[in-house]
TORDOVEX-663779 format. One record per atom (N, C-alpha, C): residue in three letters; x, y, z negated. Coordinates in steps of 0.05 Angstrom, whole numbers, plus 5000, padded with zeros to 4 digits. Each point is the difference from the previous one (the first is absolute). Layout:
N
AlaXYZ
...
END
This chain:
283
Unk483890176072
Unk500950135024
Unk502250204994
Unk502150005016
Unk502250184995
Unk499250295005
Unk500950184983
Unk499750285006
Unk502150095020
Unk499750245011
Unk501950105019
Unk502850024988
Unk500450114976
Unk502750014988
Unk501249724998
Unk498449804992
Unk501049734998
Unk500849895028
Unk498550065020
Unk500749915027
Unk502550135009
Unk500450254994
Unk502550145008
Unk502449874987
Unk499749934974
Unk502249864986
Unk500549735013
Unk497849865006
Unk500349735012
Unk501450025028
Unk499250215015
Unk501350045026
Unk502950064997
Unk500750184981
Unk502850064996
Unk501649754992
Unk498949844982
Unk501349764992
Unk500449805023
Unk497949985016
Unk500149815023
Unk502250095019
Unk500150255007
Unk502050105018
Unk502849974989
Unk500350054974
Unk502649974987
Unk500949715002
Unk498249814996
Unk500649725002
Unk500849915028
Unk499150155020
Unk500749935028
Unk502950075006
Unk501250174985
Unk502950075002
Unk500750195023
Unk498949955024
Unk500550185022
Unk497949945022
Unk499150225013
Unk497749975019
Unk500450175025
Unk498949905022
Unk499550165024
Unk497050065000
Unk499350254999
Unk497250085000
Unk499150065029
Unk498049865010
Unk498850075025
Unk498550264997
Unk501150225010
Unk499250274992
Unk499050155025
Unk497450065000
Unk498950165022
Unk499650294992
Unk500250064974
Unk499550274991
Unk497150054993
Unk498349795001
Unk497250024992
Unk499749994970
Unk497550014991
Unk499450014971
Unk501349774985
Unk499649755010
Unk500849774985
Unk503049955001
Unk501250025024
Unk502949945002
Unk501650234987
Unk499050245001
Unk501450224987
Unk500149964969
Unk497749924989
Unk499849944972
Unk501949774992
Unk499949795016
Unk501749774994
Unk502950075002
Unk500850155021
Unk502850085003
Unk500950184977
Unk498350184991
Unk500750184978
Unk500449834974
Unk498249814995
Unk500249834976
Unk502549825002
Unk500649905024
Unk502349835003
Unk502650164996
Unk500050245010
Unk502450174996
Unk500350064970
Unk497850054986
Unk500150064972
Unk501149764984
Unk499349765009
Unk500849754986
Unk502749905007
Unk500750045026
Unk502449875011
Unk502250195010
Unk499350255003
Unk502050195010
Unk501049935028
Unk502649985003
Unk501249945026
Unk499749715008
Unk498949844983
Unk499449725008
Unk497349985015
Unk498950235007
Unk497650025015
Unk500550165026
Unk499149905022
Unk500250155025
Unk497250005014
Unk499150235009
Unk497550025014
Unk500649995030
Unk498649835014
Unk500549965029
Unk497550055015
Unk500250185020
Unk497750075017
Unk500549895028
Unk498049875011
Unk500149895027
Unk498950215019
Unk501650085019
Unk499250205020
Unk499449865026
Unk497650045010
Unk499249885026
Unk497750165012
Unk499249945024
Unk497850155013
Unk497449984984
Unk499749814982
Unk497549974986
Unk499850184975
Unk502250144994
Unk500050174977
Unk498750275007
Unk498050094986
Unk498750265007
Unk502050235001
Unk499650185019
Unk501950235003
Unk500350164974
Unk502450074994
Unk500550164976
Unk500449844975
Unk499249754999
Unk500249844975
Unk502949934993
Unk501749965020
Unk502849944994
Unk501350244986
Unk499550245011
Unk501250244988
Unk499050044971
Unk497449964996
Unk498950034973
Unk501249794981
Unk500349765009
Unk501249794983
Unk502950074993
Unk501550095020
Unk502850084995
Unk500250234980
Unk498350205004
Unk500050244982
Unk499349924972
Unk498149824996
Unk499249924973
Unk502249834988
Unk501349835015
Unk502249844990
Unk502250184989
Unk500650215014
Unk502150194991
Unk499150144974
Unk497550085000
Unk498950134976
Unk500249824975
Unk499549745004
Unk500049814978
Unk502849904993
Unk501950065017
Unk502749904996
Unk500349715007
Unk498349905018
Unk500249725008
Unk502349955019
Unk501149774999
Unk501749905021
Unk498149925022
Unk500350115024
Unk498049965021
Unk501449925026
Unk498849815014
Unk501149905025
Unk497749995020
Unk500550085025
Unk498149975022
Unk501049795019
Unk498349815007
Unk500849805019
Unk498050005024
Unk501049955023
Unk498349995024
Unk498949725003
Unk497449985004
Unk498849745005
Unk498550015027
Unk499749775012
Unk498849985026
Unk497749795001
Unk498350024980
Unk497849814999
Unk498250015025
Unk499850235013
Unk498450035024
Unk501049835023
Unk502549914999
Unk501149835020
Unk499449704995
Unk498949944977
Unk499349724994
Unk497449945014
Unk499949805017
Unk497649935016
Unk497549964982
Unk500349854978
Unk497749954983
Unk498950254987
Unk501850194994
Unk499150264989
Unk498650165022
Unk501350035023
Unk498950165022
Unk497349905009
Unk499549734999
Unk497549895008
Unk497750094983
Unk500650094975
Unk498050124983
Unk497649824993
Unk500749764992
Unk497949824989
Unk499550074971
Unk498149864987
Unk499450054972
Unk502449974981
Unk502049855008
Unk502449974983
Unk502350185007
Unk499450225014
Unk502150195008
Unk501750094977
Unk498750064978
Unk501450104976
Unk501949794989
Unk499349745003
Unk501849794991
Unk502650015016
Unk499750025027
Unk502450005017
Unk501750264995
Unk498650224995
Unk501450254994
Unk501649974974
Unk498749914979
Unk501449974975
Unk502349805001
Unk499549785015
Unk502249805002
Unk502450135013
Unk499650175020
Unk502250145014
Unk501450184980
Unk498450164985
Unk501250194981
Unk501549864977
Unk498849804988
Unk501249864977
Unk502549855008
Unk500149915025
Unk502549875010
Unk502350204998
Unk499550245009
Unk502050214999
Unk500750074971
Unk498050034983
Unk500550074972
Unk501649794985
Unk499249755004
Unk501549784987
Unk502849985010
Unk500550055026
Unk502750005010
Unk501750214987
Unk498850244997
Unk501550224986
Unk500649924972
Unk498049894986
Unk500449924972
Unk502249804997
Unk500049805018
Unk502149794999
Unk502750125006
Unk500250175020
Unk502550115008
Unk501250184978
Unk498350144986
Unk501050204980
Unk499749914971
Unk499049764996
Unk500049894973
Unk497750084982
Unk497750075012
Unk497750064983
Unk498549734995
Unk498949984976
Unk498849754992
Unk497249965012
Unk498450225000
Unk497349975009
Unk499250225020
Unk498149935017
Unk498650205017
Unk497250034988
Unk499150244996
Unk497450054987
Unk498350195018
Unk497449964999
Unk498250185014
Unk498050134981
Unk498550205011
Unk498150154983
Unk497249915001
Unk499549745005
Unk497349905000
Unk498750034973
Unk497450054999
Unk498550044975
Unk497749804999
Unk498650004977
Unk497749824997
Unk497850075021
Unk499850265007
Unk497950085019
Unk500549885027
Unk502549945007
Unk500549885026
Unk498849735004
Unk499449864977
Unk498849745002
Unk497150015009
Unk498850245001
Unk497250035007
Unk499550015030
Unk502150025016
Unk499750025029
Unk501649775013
Unk499649975026
Unk501549805016
Unk502850085003
Unk501949874987
Unk502850084999
Unk501849765008
Unk500249935025
Unk501749785008
Unk502950054994
Unk500850254997
Unk502850064994
Unk500849894973
Unk498149954982
Unk500749894974
Unk501149725003
Unk499149855020
Unk501049735004
Unk502950025009
Unk500750205017
Unk502750045008
Unk501850074977
Unk499050164982
Unk501550074976
Unk500749754984
Unk498149824996
Unk500549764985
Unk502049835014
Unk499849975026
Unk501849835015
Unk502950104999
Unk500350264999
Unk502750125000
Unk501050064972
Unk498549914980
Unk500950034972
Unk499950284990
Unk498350175011
Unk499750284992
Unk498150014976
Unk500850134979
Unk498450024976
Unk498450275000
Unk497749994986
Unk498350234998
Unk499750074970
Unk501850154989
Unk499950064971
Unk497550134990
Unk498850175017
Unk497550144991
Unk497749804998
Unk500049805017
Unk497949794997
Unk500649834976
Unk502549934996
Unk500849824978
Unk499250124973
Unk500350274998
Unk499350134975
Unk497050074999
Unk498750025023
Unk497150055001
Unk499350295004
Unk501550155016
Unk499450285005
Unk497950035022
Unk498150184996
Unk498150085020
Unk500950265013
Unk498950065023
Unk500750255014
Unk499450244982
Unk497749994987
Unk499250234982
Unk502150044978
Unk501049784988
Unk502050034979
Unk502650115011
Unk500749925024
Unk502550105012
Unk499850295005
Unk497750095010
Unk499650295005
Unk500150154974
Unk498849894979
Unk499950144974
Unk502850044989
Unk501649795000
Unk502750024988
Unk501850165019
Unk499649985026
Unk501650165019
Unk499650294994
Unk497650084995
Unk499450284993
Unk501550084974
Unk499949824980
Unk501450064975
Unk503050025004
Unk501149855019
Unk502850005006
Unk500850245017
Unk498150145011
Unk500650235017
Unk500649925029
Unk499249755008
Unk500549915027
Unk498050145019
Unk500950135021
Unk498250145018
Unk498149815016
Unk500649744998
Unk498349805015
Unk497549924984
Unk499750114976
Unk497849904983
Unk497250035014
Unk499750215016
Unk497450035014
Unk500349985030
Unk502149875009
Unk500549975028
Unk497849815012
Unk498950085023
Unk498049825013
Unk501349735007
Unk498449795000
Unk500949745007
Unk501249995028
Unk502149865004
Unk501349985026
Unk500149705009
Unk500349965025
Unk500449745011
Unk501450035027
Unk501149785010
Unk501450025025
Unk498150075023
Unk501050135021
Unk498350095021
Unk498649775015
Unk501249764999
Unk498749775014
Unk497349934987
Unk499650084975
Unk497449954987
Unk497750165012
Unk500650185019
Unk498050155013
Unk499049875026
Unk501349785008
Unk499549875025
Unk498349754995
Unk497649975013
Unk498349774996
Unk501549745007
Unk499449794985
Unk501249745006
Unk499549925029
Unk502049895013
Unk499849915027
Unk500950215020
Unk500250254992
Unk501150215017
Unk503050014996
Unk501649955020
Unk502950004996
Unk501150254987
Unk502049974982
Unk501350224988
Unk502650065015
Unk500250245011
Unk502350095015
Unk501250254988
Unk502450065007
Unk501250254991
Unk498450245009
Unk499049985025
Unk498450225011
Unk497450054984
Unk498649784993
Unk497650034985
Unk500550114972
Unk502149904987
Unk500750104974
Unk500750305001
Unk501550085021
Unk500750285003
Unk497650185004
Unk498049905015
Unk497650155005
Unk498450044974
Unk499749794985
Unk498650024974
Unk501550194981
Unk502649964999
Unk501650174982
Unk499850295006
Unk500150085025
Unk499750285008
Unk497250114993
Unk498049835005
Unk497250084994
Unk499750054970
Unk501049824983
Unk499750034971
Unk501750244990
Unk502350035011
Unk501750224991
Unk498650275006
Unk498750025023
Unk498650255006
Unk497850064980
Unk498449794993
Unk497950044980
Unk501150084973
Unk502349884992
Unk501250084975
Unk500950305002
Unk501050085023
Unk500950285003
Unk497850204997
Unk497549925007
Unk497850194998
Unk498649984973
Unk501149834982
Unk499050004972
Unk498549764991
Unk499849795016
Unk498649764992
Unk502049834984
Unk499149904977
Unk501849844983
Unk499749705004
Unk497649904994
Unk499549715002
Unk498749935026
Unk501449855017
Unk498849945026
Unk501349755013
Unk498649905020
Unk501049805018
Unk499050075028
Unk501649965020
Unk499150025027
Unk500049715011
Unk497649885001
Unk499749735010
Unk500150015030
Unk501749835012
Unk500550005029
Unk498349795014
Unk498050095015
Unk498349825015
Unk500450055030
Unk502349945010
Unk500650045028
Unk500050305007
Unk498150095015
Unk499850285008
Unk498550174980
Unk499049874978
Unk498550144980
Unk501650024974
Unk500050244988
Unk501250044974
Unk497750034980
Unk499949824980
Unk497950024979
Unk501350104975
Unk499450244992
Unk501250134977
Unk498549944975
Unk501449884981
Unk498849964973
Unk501350204981
Unk498450144985
Unk501150194980
Unk498050014977
Unk500950124978
Unk498350024976
Unk497650175006
Unk497749944988
Unk497550155005
Unk500450304996
Unk501550074978
Unk500350294994
Unk501750155021
Unk501449845017
Unk501750135020
Unk498650015027
Unk497849875003
Unk498650005026
Unk499250285010
Unk499150184982
Unk499250275010
Unk502250155015
Unk502549944993
Unk502250135014
Unk500049945029
Unk499549755008
Unk500049925028
Unk497550095014
Unk497950074986
Unk497550095012
Unk500250295009
Unk501750164987
Unk500350285008
Unk500650015030
Unk498550165015
Unk500250005029
Unk502950035011
Unk501450204988
Unk502750065010
Unk501949764995
Unk499849894975
Unk501749774993
Unk499349765017
Unk497449945002
Unk499149775015
Unk501050015029
Unk499950235013
Unk500950035027
Unk503049955002
Unk501550104981
Unk502949965000
Unk500849714996
Unk498549864983
Unk500549724995
Unk499549845025
Unk497750065013
Unk499349855024
Unk502150055022
Unk500950255003
Unk502050065020
Unk502649864994
Unk500850004975
Unk502549874992
Unk499949705005
Unk497949884992
Unk499749715003
Unk499949925030
Unk498650155016
Unk499949945028
Unk502750045013
Unk501550194990
Unk502750045009
Unk501849764994
Unk499349854979
Unk501549764992
Unk499149755016
Unk497950035015
Unk499149785016
Unk497349884993
Unk498750104980
Unk497349904993
Unk497950145017
Unk498049845009
Unk497850115016
Unk497750094982
Unk499749864977
Unk497850054982
Unk501150034971
Unk498950204986
Unk500950064973
Unk497549994982
Unk500049834980
Unk497749974983
Unk500850034970
Unk498050074984
Unk500450004971
Unk498149794988
Unk501049814985
Unk498449794988
Unk498450114976
Unk497449995003
Unk498250114979
Unk500249844974
Unk501049755002
Unk500349844976
Unk502450084983
Unk501750185011
Unk502350114986
Unk502349804998
Unk502250104988
Unk502449834998
Unk499549764982
Unk500949775009
Unk499949764984
Unk502649845005
Unk501549954979
Unk502449845004
Unk499449735011
Unk501549925020
Unk499749735012
Unk497449965015
Unk498850225011
Unk497449975013
Unk500149815023
Unk502349975014
Unk500149825023
Unk499949714991
Unk500349944975
Unk499849724990
Unk497149905001
Unk498150185005
Unk497249915002
Unk499749795022
Unk501650025021
Unk499849825022
Unk500749714991
Unk501249974977
Unk500849734991
Unk497849884982
Unk497950154995
Unk498049904982
Unk497849865016
Unk499249764992
Unk498049855014
Unk497250144998
Unk498549985021
Unk497350125001
Unk497949824987
Unk498050124988
Unk497649864990
Unk498149965024
Unk498049844997
Unk498049985022
Unk498850275007
Unk499850194981
Unk498850265006
Unk502050195014
Unk502549905004
Unk501950175014
Unk501850164982
Unk499449994974
Unk501850144981
Unk502449834994
Unk502050114987
Unk502549864995
Unk500349954970
Unk500849754994
Unk500749934973
Unk502750134993
Unk500550044974
Unk502750084992
Unk502049785007
Unk502350085011
Unk502049805008
Unk501849944977
Unk500449744996
Unk502049914980
Unk502149855014
Unk502550105000
Unk502249875014
Unk500549724988
Unk500649825017
Unk500649724992
Unk503049974995
END
């Protein structure tokens, strides 16, 4: 098994062999690490590209841009309109596939127009453990995943990001705002805006890891167990309820099961005769 230093060397060699890359860069843990390594290996033959759309959590574009400047990356922001795609807006189980197809079409067009050889994303080995239809879109559009090719896990990326001094090393996991909407509930600009404002407010009062799952008139807040006491404080609880109701929610709940990445994917898992759900394995 390769050690972390060996993997870092392998990643550097792989990126160098690619000659030039467009990095799909959100500013999260994985894409920031990949962009930094690509810049280290390729210099100006690497460009980090961020897709700006209503599905991007509030404040993330500014953070991504600030980090790109700090790292000396060539950085580009492009506007995408995946929410206008009917198959995406319908929010079926393959929503992520249609989203990624929309994004990668733009990234590949930029690469072709400006002469970059490859488009790369920050997928890791851990991403194979959940339902990720966007991976199929990456394959169809010829997008490579260097971190998967070398065998990086999220834990290893965080470890080396810390050693590199990247501020993202302990950044909470992020995902597009549409991942907060249950399958079958249409994704609209208005719904994404409502979720984004709700999550931004919770971040402002000090919550780090969270999701506001949107169930129509009900907001179901998922957060880390250690952060639950904050929302139980009477003054804070009242302010959160008032803020959320001001955004249009009638009911505000905290999920006692705590934050779980991809929790809405449970609806895709078949039930046993006892009513429990099997682990879902994407086909």
